FIKOLZA-1660 file (N, C-alpha, C; in steps of 0.1 Angstrom, whole numbers, plus 5000, padded with zeros to 4 digits):
% residues 189
   i   px   py   pz ch aa at
   1 8797 1450 8746  A  X  N
   1 8799 1452 8760  A  X CA
   1 8810 1463 8761  A  X  C
   2 8809 1470 8770  A  X  N
   2 8820 1482 8775  A  X CA
   2 8829 1475 8784  A  X  C
   3 8844 1480 8785  A  X  N
   3 8851 1474 8795  A  X CA
   3 8848 1474 8807  A  X  C
   4 8845 1489 8811  A  X  N
   4 8842 1487 8825  A  X CA
   4 8831 1480 8831  A  X  C
   5 8819 1477 8824  A  X  N
   5 8811 1469 8825  A  X CA
   5 8818 1454 8829  A  X  C
   6 8825 1450 8821  A  X  N
   6 8834 1437 8820  A  X CA
   6 8839 1433 8833  A  X  C
   7 8849 1445 8835  A  X  N
   7 8857 1447 8848  A  X CA
   7 8849 1444 8864  A  X  C
   8 8838 1453 8862  A  X  N
   8 8829 1451 8872  A  X CA
   8 8824 1436 8874  A  X  C
   9 8819 1430 8865  A  X  N
   9 8812 1418 8862  A  X CA
   9 8822 1413 8867  A  X  C
  10 8835 1410 8863  A  X  N
  10 8845 1402 8869  A  X CA
  10 8851 1402 8883  A  X  C
  11 8852 1414 8884  A  X  N
  11 8853 1417 8901  A  X CA
  11 8840 1410 8909  A  X  C
  12 8829 1412 8906  A  X  N
  12 8817 1408 8912  A  X CA
  12 8818 1391 8915  A  X  C
  13 8822 1387 8900  A  X  N
  13 8824 1374 8899  A  X CA
  13 8831 1365 8910  A  X  C
  14 8844 1372 8910  A  X  N
  14 8856 1364 8918  A  X CA
  14 8851 1369 8932  A  X  C
  15 8843 1377 8935  A  X  N
  15 8841 1381 8950  A  X CA
  15 8830 1375 8954  A  X  C
  16 8823 1364 8944  A  X  N
  16 8811 1357 8944  A  X CA
  16 8799 1364 8948  A  X  C
  17 8796 1375 8943  A  X  N
  17 8783 1385 8941  A  X CA
  17 8775 1386 8931  A  X  C
  18 8780 1378 8921  A  X  N
  18 8772 1378 8910  A  X CA
  18 8757 1371 8906  A  X  C
  19 8750 1376 8900  A  X  N
  19 8734 1368 8901  A  X CA
  19 8737 1360 8888  A  X  C
  20 8728 1349 8887  A  X  N
  20 8728 1341 8877  A  X CA
  20 8727 1349 8861  A  X  C
  21 8722 1360 8861  A  X  N
  21 8721 1367 8849  A  X CA
  21 8733 1375 8844  A  X  C
  22 8736 1376 8855  A  X  N
  22 8756 1385 8852  A  X CA
  22 8762 1376 8848  A  X  C
  23 8762 1362 8852  A  X  N
  23 8773 1352 8851  A  X CA
  23 8769 1346 8835  A  X  C
  24 8757 1349 8833  A  X  N
  24 8751 1343 8817  A  X CA
  24 8760 1355 8807  A  X  C
  25 8756 1368 8815  A  X  N
  25 8761 1379 8803  A  X CA
  25 8779 1377 8803  A  X  C
  26 8784 1371 8812  A  X  N
  26 8799 1373 8813  A  X CA
  26 8801 1359 8802  A  X  C
  27 8795 1347 8805  A  X  N
  27 8796 1337 8793  A  X CA
  27 8795 1339 8782  A  X  C
  28 8786 1347 8775  A  X  N
  28 8779 1350 8766  A  X CA
  28 8791 1358 8757  A  X  C
  29 8797 1367 8763  A  X  N
  29 8807 1377 8764  A  X CA
  29 8819 1369 8758  A  X  C
  30 8823 1359 8765  A  X  N
  30 8835 1352 8765  A  X CA
  30 8834 1342 8754  A  X  C
  31 8823 1340 8751  A  X  N
  31 8819 1329 8741  A  X CA
  31 8820 1337 8726  A  X  C
  32 8816 1350 8727  A  X  N
  32 8818 1355 8713  A  X CA
  32 8832 1356 8708  A  X  C
  33 8833 1366 8697  A  X  N
  33 8845 1362 8689  A  X CA
  33 8854 1380 8692  A  X  C
  34 8848 1386 8697  A  X  N
  34 8854 1400 8697  A  X CA
  34 8857 1404 8715  A  X  C
  35 8869 1400 8718  A  X  N
  35 8871 1397 8733  A  X CA
  35 8884 1410 8733  A  X  C
  36 8885 1414 8742  A  X  N
  36 8897 1425 8745  A  X CA
  36 8910 1414 8751  A  X  C
  37 8922 1420 8745  A  X  N
  37 8934 1413 8750  A  X CA
  37 8933 1414 8765  A  X  C
  38 8929 1421 8771  A  X  N
  38 8931 1422 8786  A  X CA
  38 8924 1410 8792  A  X  C
  39 8911 1408 8784  A  X  N
  39 8902 1396 8791  A  X CA
  39 8908 1385 8785  A  X  C
  40 8915 1381 8778  A  X  N
  40 8918 1368 8772  A  X CA
  40 8922 1359 8783  A  X  C
  41 8931 1360 8792  A  X  N
  41 8930 1348 8805  A  X CA
  41 8920 1344 8809  A  X  C
  42 8909 1351 8811  A  X  N
  42 8895 1347 8818  A  X CA
  42 8886 1338 8807  A  X  C
  43 8891 1341 8793  A  X  N
  43 8880 1333 8788  A  X CA
  43 8879 1318 8787  A  X  C
  44 8893 1307 8792  A  X  N
  44 8889 1294 8793  A  X CA
  44 8878 1293 8806  A  X  C
  45 8884 1301 8815  A  X  N
  45 8873 1299 8825  A  X CA
  45 8855 1298 8822  A  X  C
  46 8852 1309 8815  A  X  N
  46 8839 1308 8814  A  X CA
  46 8835 1297 8799  A  X  C
  47 8843 1294 8790  A  X  N
  47 8842 1289 8780  A  X CA
  47 8840 1273 8788  A  X  C
  48 8850 1267 8798  A  X  N
  48 8852 1255 8804  A  X CA
  48 8834 1255 8810  A  X  C
  49 8828 1267 8819  A  X  N
  49 8816 1266 8824  A  X CA
  49 8804 1262 8816  A  X  C
  50 8805 1270 8805  A  X  N
  50 8800 1264 8793  A  X CA
  50 8797 1250 8791  A  X  C
  51 8804 1245 8789  A  X  N
  51 8805 1233 8786  A  X CA
  51 8800 1224 8797  A  X  C
  52 8804 1229 8806  A  X  N
  52 8801 1221 8823  A  X CA
  52 8786 1219 8822  A  X  C
  53 8779 1233 8820  A  X  N
  53 8764 1235 8819  A  X CA
  53 8757 1225 8812  A  X  C
  54 8767 1225 8798  A  X  N
  54 8756 1219 8787  A  X CA
  54 8757 1203 8791  A  X  C
  55 8772 1200 8798  A  X  N
  55 8773 1182 8800  A  X CA
  55 8766 1183 8810  A  X  C
  56 8760 1191 8820  A  X  N
  56 8752 1185 8833  A  X CA
  56 8738 1183 8826  A  X  C
  57 8732 1194 8817  A  X  N
  57 8724 1193 8811  A  X CA
  57 8718 1179 8805  A  X  C
  58 8727 1171 8799  A  X  N
  58 8729 1160 8793  A  X CA
  58 8727 1151 8799  A  X  C
  59 8730 1149 8814  A  X  N
  59 8731 1136 8825  A  X CA
  59 8718 1136 8826  A  X  C
  60 8714 1121 8827  A  X  N
  60 8700 1121 8830  A  X CA
  60 8698 1120 8844  A  X  C
  61 8687 1123 8853  A  X  N
  61 8682 1123 8866  A  X CA
  61 8681 1108 8866  A  X  C
  62 8690 1103 8877  A  X  N
  62 8690 1092 8880  A  X CA
  62 8683 1089 8897  A  X  C
  63 8687 1103 8901  A  X  N
  63 8685 1100 8917  A  X CA
  63 8669 1097 8922  A  X  C
  64 8662 1097 8913  A  X  N
  64 8647 1094 8916  A  X CA
  64 8644 1077 8917  A  X  C
  65 8651 1075 8906  A  X  N
  65 8653 1058 8899  A  X CA
  65 8658 1052 8912  A  X  C
  66 8672 1058 8919  A  X  N
  66 8680 1050 8928  A  X CA
  66 8671 1051 8940  A  X  C
  67 8667 1062 8943  A  X  N
  67 8656 1061 8954  A  X CA
  67 8645 1050 8955  A  X  C
  68 8638 1051 8942  A  X  N
  68 8625 1042 8940  A  X CA
  68 8633 1026 8939  A  X  C
  69 8645 1024 8937  A  X  N
  69 8649 1010 8940  A  X CA
  69 8649 1006 8952  A  X  C
  70 8657 1015 8958  A  X  N
  70 8662 1016 8972  A  X CA
  70 8650 1011 8982  A  X  C
  71 8636 1020 8976  A  X  N
  71 8625 1017 8986  A  X CA
  71 8620 1007 8982  A  X  C
  72 8620 0997 8969  A  X  N
  72 8610 0985 8965  A  X CA
  72 8622 0975 8972  A  X  C
  73 8634 0978 8974  A  X  N
  73 8640 0968 8980  A  X CA
  73 8638 0966 8995  A  X  C
  74 8637 0978 9001  A  X  N
  74 8634 0978 9014  A  X CA
  74 8620 0972 9016  A  X  C
  75 8609 0976 9006  A  X  N
  75 8595 0969 9009  A  X CA
  75 8595 0955 9007  A  X  C
  76 8606 0949 8998  A  X  N
  76 8605 0936 8994  A  X CA
  76 8610 0927 9008  A  X  C
  77 8620 0936 9014  A  X  N
  77 8629 0928 9025  A  X CA
  77 8614 0928 9038  A  X  C
  78 8607 0941 9040  A  X  N
  78 8596 0941 9050  A  X CA
  78 8589 0931 9046  A  X  C
  79 8580 0928 9033  A  X  N
  79 8572 0920 9027  A  X CA
  79 8579 0905 9034  A  X  C
  80 8591 0903 9031  A  X  N
  80 8594 0888 9037  A  X CA
  80 8595 0888 9051  A  X  C
  81 8599 0898 9055  A  X  N
  81 8596 0897 9073  A  X CA
  81 8587 0897 9076  A  X  C
  82 8575 0902 9072  A  X  N
  82 8561 0899 9074  A  X CA
  82 8557 0887 9072  A  X  C
  83 8561 0880 9062  A  X  N
  83 8559 0863 9058  A  X CA
  83 8564 0855 9068  A  X  C
  84 8575 0859 9072  A  X  N
  84 8583 0849 9082  A  X CA
  84 8576 0850 9094  A  X  C
  85 8574 0863 9098  A  X  N
  85 8566 0861 9110  A  X CA
  85 8554 0857 9110  A  X  C
  86 8545 0859 9099  A  X  N
  86 8532 0852 9099  A  X CA
  86 8533 0840 9098  A  X  C
  87 8544 0832 9092  A  X  N
  87 8542 0819 9094  A  X CA
  87 8545 0813 9109  A  X  C
  88 8557 0820 9113  A  X  N
  88 8562 0815 9126  A  X CA
  88 8551 0817 9139  A  X  C
  89 8543 0829 9136  A  X  N
  89 8533 0828 9142  A  X CA
  89 8518 0817 9142  A  X  C
  90 8518 0814 9129  A  X  N
  90 8510 0803 9124  A  X CA
  90 8514 0789 9129  A  X  C
  91 8525 0789 9131  A  X  N
  91 8531 0776 9136  A  X CA
  91 8531 0777 9151  A  X  C
  92 8534 0789 9156  A  X  N
  92 8531 0786 9173  A  X CA
  92 8519 0785 9176  A  X  C
  93 8506 0791 9169  A  X  N
  93 8495 0792 9176  A  X CA
  93 8489 0777 9170  A  X  C
  94 8494 0768 9161  A  X  N
  94 8492 0758 9161  A  X CA
  94 8498 0747 9170  A  X  C
  95 8510 0750 9174  A  X  N
  95 8513 0742 9187  A  X CA
  95 8509 0742 9198  A  X  C
  96 8504 0756 9200  A  X  N
  96 8500 0758 9215  A  X CA
  96 8486 0753 9213  A  X  C
  97 8479 0751 9203  A  X  N
  97 8463 0746 9203  A  X CA
  97 8466 0732 9201  A  X  C
  98 8474 0725 9198  A  X  N
  98 8475 0711 9201  A  X CA
  98 8480 0708 9214  A  X  C
  99 8492 0714 9220  A  X  N
  99 8495 0711 9234  A  X CA
  99 8481 0717 9246  A  X  C
 100 8474 0724 9242  A  X  N
 100 8462 0728 9250  A  X CA
 100 8453 0717 9250  A  X  C
 101 8450 0711 9234  A  X  N
 101 8440 0702 9234  A  X CA
 101 8447 0690 9239  A  X  C
 102 8458 0686 9241  A  X  N
 102 8461 0673 9246  A  X CA
 102 8460 0674 9260  A  X  C
 103 8463 0682 9266  A  X  N
 103 8463 0686 9280  A  X CA
 103 8448 0685 9288  A  X  C
 104 8438 0693 9277  A  X  N
 104 8424 0693 9283  A  X CA
 104 8417 0676 9276  A  X  C
 105 8424 0670 9266  A  X  N
 105 8418 0657 9263  A  X CA
 105 8419 0645 9275  A  X  C
 106 8432 0648 9278  A  X  N
 106 8438 0638 9289  A  X CA
 106 8434 0641 9300  A  X  C
 107 8431 0652 9306  A  X  N
 107 8424 0654 9318  A  X CA
 107 8409 0650 9318  A  X  C
 108 8402 0653 9306  A  X  N
 108 8387 0650 9305  A  X CA
 108 8388 0634 9304  A  X  C
 109 8397 0629 9298  A  X  N
 109 8396 0612 9294  A  X CA
 109 8400 0608 9312  A  X  C
 110 8406 0611 9316  A  X  N
 110 8412 0606 9331  A  X CA
 110 8397 0608 9339  A  X  C
 111 8391 0621 9337  A  X  N
 111 8380 0624 9350  A  X CA
 111 8369 0613 9347  A  X  C
 112 8365 0612 9332  A  X  N
 112 8354 0606 9328  A  X CA
 112 8357 0589 9326  A  X  C
 113 8371 0585 9322  A  X  N
 113 8373 0569 9324  A  X CA
 113 8382 0564 9335  A  X  C
 114 8380 0570 9343  A  X  N
 114 8392 0566 9358  A  X CA
 114 8393 0554 9359  A  X  C
 115 8381 0544 9359  A  X  N
 115 8379 0534 9365  A  X CA
 115 8367 0525 9354  A  X  C
 116 8369 0528 9340  A  X  N
 116 8359 0523 9331  A  X CA
 116 8370 0513 9320  A  X  C
 117 8382 0513 9325  A  X  N
 117 8391 0501 9316  A  X CA
 117 8390 0489 9322  A  X  C
 118 8388 0481 9315  A  X  N
 118 8385 0466 9318  A  X CA
 118 8398 0460 9310  A  X  C
 119 8403 0447 9312  A  X  N
 119 8409 0440 9302  A  X CA
 119 8398 0431 9296  A  X  C
 120 8398 0432 9282  A  X  N
 120 8385 0424 9274  A  X CA
 120 8394 0409 9272  A  X  C
 121 8405 0407 9270  A  X  N
 121 8413 0393 9271  A  X CA
 121 8415 0386 9283  A  X  C
 122 8416 0377 9285  A  X  N
 122 8423 0373 9298  A  X CA
 122 8439 0366 9296  A  X  C
 123 8442 0362 9280  A  X  N
 123 8455 0361 9278  A  X CA
 123 8462 0373 9270  A  X  C
 124 8472 0376 9278  A  X  N
 124 8478 0386 9274  A  X CA
 124 8486 0387 9260  A  X  C
 125 8489 0376 9254  A  X  N
 125 8495 0373 9241  A  X CA
 125 8486 0371 9232  A  X  C
 126 8473 0365 9233  A  X  N
 126 8463 0368 9226  A  X CA
 126 8462 0381 9218  A  X  C
 127 8459 0391 9229  A  X  N
 127 8456 0406 9229  A  X CA
 127 8467 0415 9222  A  X  C
 128 8481 0408 9221  A  X  N
 128 8493 0414 9216  A  X CA
 128 8492 0408 9203  A  X  C
 129 8488 0398 9198  A  X  N
 129 8488 0391 9185  A  X CA
 129 8475 0399 9174  A  X  C
 130 8465 0401 9183  A  X  N
 130 8457 0407 9177  A  X CA
 130 8459 0422 9175  A  X  C
 131 8466 0429 9186  A  X  N
 131 8471 0443 9182  A  X CA
 131 8480 0444 9169  A  X  C
 132 8488 0433 9170  A  X  N
 132 8497 0434 9159  A  X CA
 132 8492 0432 9144  A  X  C
 133 8482 0424 9142  A  X  N
 133 8476 0420 9133  A  X CA
 133 8469 0437 9127  A  X  C
 134 8461 0440 9134  A  X  N
 134 8453 0453 9133  A  X CA
 134 8463 0466 9127  A  X  C
 135 8476 0467 9136  A  X  N
 135 8487 0475 9130  A  X CA
 135 8489 0470 9117  A  X  C
 136 8494 0459 9115  A  X  N
 136 8500 0457 9102  A  X CA
 136 8490 0456 9088  A  X  C
 137 8474 0457 9093  A  X  N
 137 8466 0459 9085  A  X CA
 137 8464 0475 9082  A  X  C
 138 8464 0480 9092  A  X  N
 138 8466 0496 9087  A  X CA
 138 8480 0500 9081  A  X  C
 139 8488 0492 9086  A  X  N
 139 8502 0498 9079  A  X CA
 139 8503 0494 9060  A  X  C
 140 8495 0485 9058  A  X  N
 140 8490 0477 9048  A  X CA
 140 8485 0489 9035  A  X  C
 141 8474 0489 9046  A  X  N
 141 8467 0501 9038  A  X CA
 141 8471 0512 9034  A  X  C
 142 8478 0518 9042  A  X  N
 142 8484 0530 9041  A  X CA
 142 8498 0528 9032  A  X  C
 143 8501 0523 9032  A  X  N
 143 8512 0517 9019  A  X CA
 143 8505 0516 9007  A  X  C
 144 8494 0513 9004  A  X  N
 144 8488 0508 8992  A  X CA
 144 8481 0525 8990  A  X  C
 145 8477 0532 8996  A  X  N
 145 8475 0544 8996  A  X CA
 145 8485 0554 8990  A  X  C
 146 8498 0553 8996  A  X  N
 146 8511 0562 8991  A  X CA
 146 8516 0558 8980  A  X  C
 147 8511 0544 8972  A  X  N
 147 8519 0539 8959  A  X CA
 147 8517 0550 8951  A  X  C
 148 8501 0557 8950  A  X  N
 148 8499 0563 8937  A  X CA
 148 8502 0577 8937  A  X  C
 149 8510 0582 8951  A  X  N
 149 8515 0593 8949  A  X CA
 149 8529 0596 8943  A  X  C
 150 8537 0580 8944  A  X  N
 150 8550 0582 8938  A  X CA
 150 8553 0590 8925  A  X  C
 151 8545 0590 8916  A  X  N
 151 8549 0599 8905  A  X CA
 151 8548 0615 8905  A  X  C
 152 8539 0616 8918  A  X  N
 152 8541 0632 8925  A  X CA
 152 8556 0636 8929  A  X  C
 153 8563 0625 8935  A  X  N
 153 8578 0629 8939  A  X CA
 153 8584 0633 8928  A  X  C
 154 8584 0623 8915  A  X  N
 154 8591 0629 8904  A  X CA
 154 8589 0639 8897  A  X  C
 155 8575 0644 8901  A  X  N
 155 8571 0659 8898  A  X CA
 155 8578 0667 8905  A  X  C
 156 8580 0666 8919  A  X  N
 156 8583 0675 8927  A  X CA
 156 8600 0677 8926  A  X  C
 157 8604 0666 8922  A  X  N
 157 8621 0667 8921  A  X CA
 157 8623 0676 8912  A  X  C
 158 8615 0674 8899  A  X  N
 158 8621 0683 8887  A  X CA
 158 8615 0700 8889  A  X  C
 159 8607 0701 8900  A  X  N
 159 8601 0712 8907  A  X CA
 159 8612 0717 8911  A  X  C
 160 8619 0714 8918  A  X  N
 160 8631 0716 8927  A  X CA
 160 8643 0721 8916  A  X  C
 161 8644 0712 8906  A  X  N
 161 8654 0715 8897  A  X CA
 161 8650 0729 8892  A  X  C
 162 8638 0731 8885  A  X  N
 162 8635 0745 8882  A  X CA
 162 8635 0753 8895  A  X  C
 163 8635 0754 8905  A  X  N
 163 8637 0763 8917  A  X CA
 163 8650 0770 8918  A  X  C
 164 8659 0760 8912  A  X  N
 164 8675 0766 8912  A  X CA
 164 8674 0775 8902  A  X  C
 165 8669 0773 8892  A  X  N
 165 8667 0781 8878  A  X CA
 165 8664 0794 8880  A  X  C
 166 8649 0796 8889  A  X  N
 166 8641 0807 8891  A  X CA
 166 8651 0815 8899  A  X  C
 167 8661 0808 8909  A  X  N
 167 8668 0823 8914  A  X CA
 167 8681 0824 8906  A  X  C
 168 8686 0815 8898  A  X  N
 168 8694 0821 8889  A  X CA
 168 8688 0833 8880  A  X  C
 169 8677 0830 8876  A  X  N
 169 8666 0843 8869  A  X CA
 169 8669 0854 8877  A  X  C
 170 8663 0852 8890  A  X  N
 170 8664 0865 8899  A  X CA
 170 8677 0874 8899  A  X  C
 171 8686 0864 8898  A  X  N
 171 8699 0873 8901  A  X CA
 171 8703 0879 8889  A  X  C
 172 8699 0875 8876  A  X  N
 172 8698 0880 8865  A  X CA
 172 8692 0892 8865  A  X  C
 173 8677 0893 8870  A  X  N
 173 8670 0906 8868  A  X CA
 173 8678 0914 8880  A  X  C
 174 8684 0911 8888  A  X  N
 174 8689 0921 8898  A  X CA
 174 8702 0928 8892  A  X  C
 175 8710 0920 8884  A  X  N
 175 8719 0925 8874  A  X CA
 175 8716 0934 8864  A  X  C
 176 8706 0936 8863  A  X  N
 176 8700 0944 8848  A  X CA
 176 8699 0958 8854  A  X  C
 177 8699 0959 8870  A  X  N
 177 8696 0975 8875  A  X CA
 177 8711 0980 8875  A  X  C
 178 8723 0971 8873  A  X  N
 178 8735 0978 8873  A  X CA
 178 8735 0982 8860  A  X  C
 179 8731 0976 8848  A  X  N
 179 8730 0982 8838  A  X CA
 179 8724 0997 8833  A  X  C
 180 8717 1000 8844  A  X  N
 180 8710 1012 8840  A  X CA
 180 8719 1021 8846  A  X  C
 181 8728 1020 8856  A  X  N
 181 8740 1028 8865  A  X CA
 181 8752 1030 8854  A  X  C
 182 8756 1021 8848  A  X  N
 182 8766 1018 8836  A  X CA
 182 8767 1032 8828  A  X  C
 183 8751 1036 8826  A  X  N
 183 8749 1048 8814  A  X CA
 183 8757 1060 8823  A  X  C
 184 8752 1061 8836  A  X  N
 184 8757 1073 8844  A  X CA
 184 8769 1070 8847  A  X  C
 185 8778 1062 8847  A  X  N
 185 8795 1059 8848  A  X CA
 185 8802 1069 8840  A  X  C
 186 8795 1070 8830  A  X  N
 186 8806 1077 8817  A  X CA
 186 8804 1094 8821  A  X  C
 187 8794 1098 8829  A  X  N
 187 8793 1110 8831  A  X CA
 187 8795 1114 8844  A  X  C
 188 8801 1103 8854  A  X  N
 188 8808 1105 8866  A  X CA
 188 8822 1109 8862  A  X  C
 189 8829 1100 8854  A  X  N
 189 8841 1102 8851  A  X CA
 189 8849 1118 8850  A  X  C
% end
């Protein structure tokens, strides 16, 4: 390449008017072995830019991966929020149905049986004793029915301990994403 062309390209380069092809010509010239003494001070600039281009080509593209992880995180948050809203609405609907049912049944019961209650016992103490016996009978049957569920409570306690381990495992999985970014760390320095 002749000296005049190199001078013209260098002048265009420092004015910011060169094209990519012209810059590539300059890099090729300065990476060669036959460089004029006049242009030796410019050699380091173009050798450095050549190494920078090669290093930039070696850096993996991780922007898409970061965006994907951000979107996944936002999707998980949105799904959690939707679940919470669904549970809350379900509970609110159940409570409102119970309240409306209570008032409806109470109103119907008052209207139909306003005067139909009569004492079946003349002695209130006898009525109290029989009601007490009936409640004790129901209580005994309820307790005998729940005795069979005690082994399930021990299983439930073990499951609670495993849930703690699953949250630990989830934390480890979140740390794995940082390993991917440590690869990039050496290129950022």
